[in-house]
N, C-alpha and C positions, 0 to 999 in steps of 0.2 A: 449744961453748956456754959463755957467760960472763955476768957481770953488769957493767953499766956505769952510771955516773952522768952525767946531762946536765942542766944548768940546775936542779939541786936535785932531779931526779926520777931514780929508779933503774929500770933496765930489765934484763930477761933477754934476752940477745942470742943468736940461733940462727944459726949459719953453715950454709949448705947449697949444693948445686950444682943449678942449673937442669937437670933431666933432658933438656930439649930442646936446650939450647945448651951445657951443661956449664960454664957460667960460675959463678964463686963469687958467692953472694949472702948478704945478712944480713937477718934479720927481728927487729925490735926490739919486744918485748912489754912494755908499761908495767906496773910492779910497785907503786910507791908512793914514799914519801919516805924509806924506810930501806933499808939494805943487807940487813937480815934478811928483809924482805918480798921483795926481789929474789932472795935465796938460796932461799927457800921456793918461789917461783914457778919458779925455774930447775930445782929438783929435780922439781917436778910436770911441767914441760914435758919434761924428760929422760925421765921414765917414760912419758908419752904418746907421745913420739917413738919409744921402744923398742917400744911396743905398736902403732905404726902409726896412732895416733889424731890425729896432727898432719899437716896438709897445707899446702903452700906454693903460693900462687897470686899471679901478678902481673896479675890481671884478664884472663887470656887468654880470648878468646871460644871457643866450641865450634868454630866454623868454622876459626879459626886452628890450634887444637889438632889437629883432624881432618886438616887438610892437612899439618901437620908429621908427624903419626903416619904418614900415607900415604907420605911421602918417606923417613922414617927406618926404619920397620918393614916396610911392604908392598913398596915398590919393589925393594929389594935381595933380597927373599926369595921373591916369587911371580912367576908368569908375567906378561908385559907385558899380555896380554889381561885378566888378573884385575885388575891395577893399573888399567887403563883403565876397567873395569867399576866398581871401587870408587870411582874418581874421579867418575863420573857419579852414583852413589848418594849420595856425600857432598854433591854439589851439591843433590840433592833434599832431603837432611836439612837442609842449611843454609838453605833457603828459609824455613823456619819457626823453626828453632832456632839458626841460625848466629850471631846477634848476642848470644845469651845467654852471660853469663860462665860459664865451665866450672865454677867452684866453686859457682855458684848454680843449676845445672841440676837440676831435680827430676822425679820420675817422672810427675806429672800433666801436665807440659809435653810430655814425650815421648809419653805416651798420647794427648794431644790431637793431636799431630803425626801419629801413626799413623792416628787416626780421620779427620783431614783428608785424608791421602794417599789413603785408600780412596774418597774422594769426588772426588778431583781428576780432571777430564776429560782423556782422551787423544785422543778422537775425537768429532767432532760431525757430524751429517748436514747436508744442505744447508739445512735449516730452522733450524739452530742447536741442535738437541736433542742432548743427550749420549747417545751410543750405546756408549761404552767408557770405563771408568775404570781407575785403577791397580789391578792385580791383587793379591790378598792375598799371593801368593808374592813379589812385588816389595817389598812393605812388610816382609815377613818377612826379606828379604835386608837391607834397611836396618837392621832390628833386630839382625841378626847382626853386621853391620859396626860399628854403634854400640856393641854390647856388647863386642866385641873391643877396640875403641879405648879405651873407658872402663875396661875391665879393666886395660889398660896404664897408664891415668891413675892408677888406684889403686896399681898396682905402683910407679909413679914418685912416689907420694905427692903427687899434685896434687889428688886428691879422696879423702875418707875411705871412701866406698862407691860402688858402681856403681848409679845410679838405674834402669838398665835392668832390674835384677833384680826390680824392684817394679812392672813393667808387664805387660800382657797383650797381646802382639802377636798379630796374626791368624794362623791356621793356613795353611800352604801349600795351594795348590790341589792337589787330588789329581791325580797324573800320569795322563794319558790312556792311557799305555802303548800308543799306537797301533801296531799290528803287522799285517802282511799275512798272509793265509792262503796256503798253498802255491800255489794257483791264481793269486792276485794277483801273487805273486813271479814266477811263470812269465810272466804277461802283461807285467809290467814289463821283464823281461829280453828278451822277444821284441820289444817296441816300441823298446827302447833299442839293439838290436843294430846297426842301421844308422846310429847317431848317435854323436857323441863322448861320450855319457853311458854307453856300454856298459861300459867299464872301471870307472868309479866305481860303477855299479849292481851289478856283480859283487863288487867289493871291499866294498860296504856290506852287501848282502843275504847274501852267501855267506861273508864273512870277518869282518863285524862292526866294520869300521873307522869311526872318526868322520870327518866331512868334512875337518877340518884335517889329519888323518892321511892321508887319501886324496890330498889335494892336495900334501902334503909327502913322500909316498913317493918314494924314489929307487932307481935301479937298484942302487946299492951296498948298499941295505938288503935286497936279494932274493938268495935262493939257489934258482934255478929247478930245479937238479938235485935238491936235497933237499926242494924244495917248501915253503919257509917264507919269511916276511918278518920282519925285525927292525924292529918299530915303535919308533922312538926320537925322531922329530921331528914337529912339527905346523907347517904353513904357515899363518900368520895375518897379518892386516893389523894393523899397529901403528904407533905414533908413531916417526918416524925416529930420535929420540934413543934410544928403547928398543931399536930394531934395532941401532944402533951399539953399545949396551952389551952386547947379547947376543953380538955379533961379538967384542968385546974379551974376553969371558969364554970364548972358545974354541968357541962354537957357530956353525956355519956359517950365514951369513945371505945372503939374495939381495936386493940393493937395487934391484930393478927394479919396473916397473909401479906408479909412484906414483899417489896419488889426485889428483883434479882440483885440489885446493888445495895439492898437494905437501907435505902435512904427514904423510902416512903411506905406508908401503910394505909389500909382502909380504915377510915375513922368516921364515926357518926357525928356529923356537925349540923349546923343550922340549915334550914331550907334557903332557897335563892334570895328571897326578900322577906321582910316581916309579913307582907300581905300573902305570901305563899303558904304561910302556916294557917291551917283552917280545916274545917270539917268537909268531907266528901261523902256523898251518899253512894251506896254500893248496890248495883242491880242484883237481882236474885241469883242469876247465873254465876256471878262472882262470889256471892255469899256461899252458895253450894260448893263451889270449888275450894273456897277457904276452909270450910268445915271438913272436907275430905282431906285436905292438906294437913290440917291440924291433927286429925286422927292418925294419918300416916307418920307424922313426926313423933307423936307419942309412942307409937309402936317401935319406930326406929330408935328412939331414945332408950327404951327399955332393952332393946336388942343389943345395942352397942355399949351401954353402961357408961363407965368412965371415959371411954373413947369418944363419946358424943360431946360436941361443943355446943352447950346450951346458952346461946346469946340472945334468944327471944326473937330472932329474925324470921320473917315469914317465907321469903324466897331463899332457899338454902341448898347447899350440897347435901349429899346423903349423911355426912357426919356433922351437920349443923352449921358449918361455916357459911357466911353470907357470900353472895356472888359479887364480883367486881362489876361496876357499871360498864367498863370497857368490854368485859366478857359478854354482857347483854348486847352491846352494840354489834360486836363481830358475829355472835351467834345468830342474831336477828337477820343480819345481812346474808349470812350463809343459808339460812332457812329460805329466804326469797330466791337465792340463786339455785338452790336444790329444786325448788318448785318449778322454776322456769326451765331448768334443764329436763325435768321430768316431762314437761309439756312438749319440749322439742323432741324428746325421744319417744313420745307416745305416737305410734303409727296409726292409732285409731282416730286421732284428732286430725281433721282436714287441714291442709297447709294454710288455707286462707282464714282459719279460725285460731291458729296458734297464738298470734300476738294478742288477741282479745282475751285469751285464757291465761296469759301470763300476769304476774303481779308487778306493778310498778316498783322500781327500786327506790325505796324510801329509807329514812333513818328511824331508829326507835323513837326519837323526839317527835317525828311526824305522826306517830300514833296519837299524840296529844292534839296536834293540829286536826287530825281526822275526827277526833272526838268533838272538838269545837265546831267543825264544819257541819257534821251530821246534826248536831243540836240546833244550829242556826237554820239549816235547811228544813228542819222539822218545826220551824216557827217558834222555837223557844226564845223568849225575850233576851235581848243582848245583855241586860243587867244580870239576869239569872245565869247566863252562860259565863259572864265575867266572874261572878261569884264562884261558880263551879271550878273555873280555871284558876281562881285565887289571884286574879289580876288586881293591880292597885286601883285602876280606874276603868269604868265601862267604856270610856272613850278610847282607851288603848285597844280593847277587844274590837270595837267598831272599826278603828283604823286598820288594825292588823288583818282583819278578815273582810276588808272592803270588797274583795272579789265575790264573796258569798252574798253580801248585801246588794251588790249590783245585780246579781242574778235574781235575787228576791224582788228587787224593784221592778225588773222586767216582767216578772210574773204578775205583778199588780196590773200592768198594762194589758197583759193577755186576758186577765179576768174581765177587764172593762170591754175588751173586744168581744169576748164570749157573750157578755150581757147585752151590749148595745151595738155591736158591729153589724154591718149589713150582711145578710145571708145570701149566699149564691143561689140563683134559681136552679 
């Protein structure tokens, strides 16, 4: 920081580096016609600079900043799928706020954006009536991303305060915690047994794996003798450049099965979080199916010869290619619909029993919720369940499955009633 005179006017001059480009820049602040005024202003500015009250802006728009933050901070540090999700949400944020100068962004503008998003139609019926709008959880995610980005803008001295801290974002939708009862699980296993969904259904319901983890499981991750799997990768569809970056970082990637536009591939990347990587014990029924699958793959490999794609994946097509997690999602949903249609079409089932015979419409990820719920209802300690699910903290498991714990608490009261309650004559 210094003082400079130019055309009879004195200025306090601040030298700083652009945190986004690291280029050296100068900010000239007019003081007056005397060097003493400039010296006084320079001392004041130095104090404000030390306190973090001065920000530097070159009229960067919010959209420009968010995209730079995405590339500098998020892309190198988070999963490619997370990066892709953030990119979509930043596009949504930029629709209303993108052209606003970063330094001029205020809380009321952000709040208005949240309110507008909650009204934004996602789906209309054939008559043009809105039947679905953006969910509060999606807007809450936008808020979280914007808050993180603007916290970094404060840290980089681009803005003095984070305006997100003065907004009221919508609360997340309460998770449905959809989970099957044991009889539903048994039905799902039975109807999947003669299909290519049998193995993922077992790994989801009985082991608690996520769909990307199911698709990314490899034989080298398994110890069939000791009955465990080391879950350390997730197979996800991602941008080709991101897949190449993962490969360069030493993570095995599979560059096959491109999308129709050839912009994305299935790639084997890291699991959801560091805590998600870990050992999972496997029930005997799963071990037996894995052994049969391994034998079938060896026979198929010999039969197809060079046409077989040997990439070490456990759940595969007949030629060795791994399955896309989206394929698992849609096939799983179709399996449920087929079962429920079969119940409707079965004239031997009484009409008043049909609904009870049907399977609730859940997602593949709800197999994981079912696994956790069944363990907790079986009185398995929360810490053990948390370890099995590979959650970061047991408190998260406790909070997320509060509905199960509430029922278990009520059971303790019933036990006391049975032991000490008055008996009817």
